[in-house]
N, C-alpha and C positions, 0 to 999 in steps of 0.2 A: 472050386478047389483045384481042378486041373489047370485052369487059367493061371492061378497063382504059381503053380509048379513050373509051368512053361515060362512065365514072366521071370521067375527067379533064375531058371536055367539060362535064359537070355542074358540077364544081368551078369551072371558069373562068366559066361562066354565073352561078353563085351569087356569086362574087367581083365580077364586073362589076355585077351587080344591087345588091350591097351598096355598091359604090363610087358608084353613081349615086344612092343614097338619102341619102348624107350631104349635108346642106345647109349652105351657108355662110350662117348667119343674120346675119352682120355685113357682108356685101358691100354696098357702097354707102352704109353708114351714116356719118354724121359723128361725129367724136369730140367729143361734147358736153361731156365733162368738161374738155377742153382749151380750151374757148371762153373768150374774154376777156369780162369784164363789159361790158355795152352802154354803161354810163355813161362808160366811158373813151373812147368814140368813136375807138378805135384805128385802124380801117380808114380813117377820114376823114383821117388824117394823111398818107396816101400815102407811107409810109416804105418803103425797100427793105432787103432782107436784106444785112447786112454780113458776119456770120459766125455760127457756132453753136458751142456748147460743152456738155460733159457733166461733171457732178461726181459721180463714183462715191461719194465720201464722203457727200455730201448726198442722193444718189439723185435728182438733178434734171437737167433739160436746159434750156438757154437758147438763145435766138436774139437776136442784137443787130441791131436795125434802125436806119436813119438816113435823113436827107434827102440830097439830092445833095451838099451841102457836107460832111456827115459822111462819106458814102461816099468822096468825093474825099480827105478827110483820112486815112481808114483805109487807103486804097490807097497813099498817099504815104509816104515815109519821113521826112517833116518832123515836128518836135516842136512847132511853134507852131500854136495854134488860131486860128480866125478867128470873127468874130461870125456868128450865124445858123445855127450847127450844131445839129441835134437828133439825139440818140441815145436809143434806147429798148431796154432790155434786158428781155426777157420771159422769165420763168422758170416752169417747170412741174415738178411732181413726176413722176418716171418711173413708168410702169406696163408690165406685160407686154402684148405684142401677142398677142391670142388667135388671130390668123390665122397668125402666123409664130413657130414655136417658138424661144425664145431671144431674140427681138427685143424692144426697148423702144420705147415711143411716149410722147408727152406725155400726162400724166394731169391731175390737179387743178391748176388755175391757182394760182400762188404769188404772183407780183408783176410789176409793171412799174416799172422804175427809169428815170427820164428825166433826161438831162443836156442842158441847153441852154446855148448861149453867146450873149453879146450884146456888141457893140462899144460901149464907153463912152469916147469920145475915143481915146486910144492904148491904153487898157487893155481887156482882155477879161474880162467878168464871166461866171462860170460858176455855174449853179444846178442843184440836185439835188432830185428829188422821187421819192417812192416811193408807189405804190398797191399795197396788199397784198390778197391773197386770204385765204382761211381757212387756219389752221394753218401760218402762215408761220414759218419758222425761218431767218431771214437770219443769216449768221455775224456775228461781233462787229466787223467792219470799221466804221470810222467813215465818216461822209459823205464826208470828204475822200479817204479810201482808196478808196471806191466810185467817186468821180469819176475818180481816177487809174487804177483798174482798167478802167473802161469806156473811157476815152480811149486806153488802151494797147492795146486790141484791134486787130489788123490784119485787113484784109478777106480773106476766103477767095478763092481763085482760082476764078473761075467762067467758063464759056465765054461 
């Protein structure tokens, strides 16, 4: 009986020691693959998150950012745009998260699609620009379709 208790205590000690030896080599690391090219100066735009989306078909994940006017537009149920709105849809390839089994995180940067509006008298001019990363496979939507898609996104509900 005493032998079983000693044997059990030894196994528990061994398991505890093995658990302590596993190191999380990725703790505190930045996801450098998901970084945006510095020449885009994206952080200087001061945009806020509007919503995010995942395409399982393309294995991508995207976040739509916008300035205050764009965020107000995305939160409202109005269909009319105003001048001065800036939307930026950033897309990354998905990759497995090594720290969480089954989880996906942004991987290689794919693109930033920017839609801006400008008031021109009573008309609103809308422009579209895309900055591509490597190995980009944007679907066959036209520029006009992409503008319509980006402007149709509604803001996520955030606290």
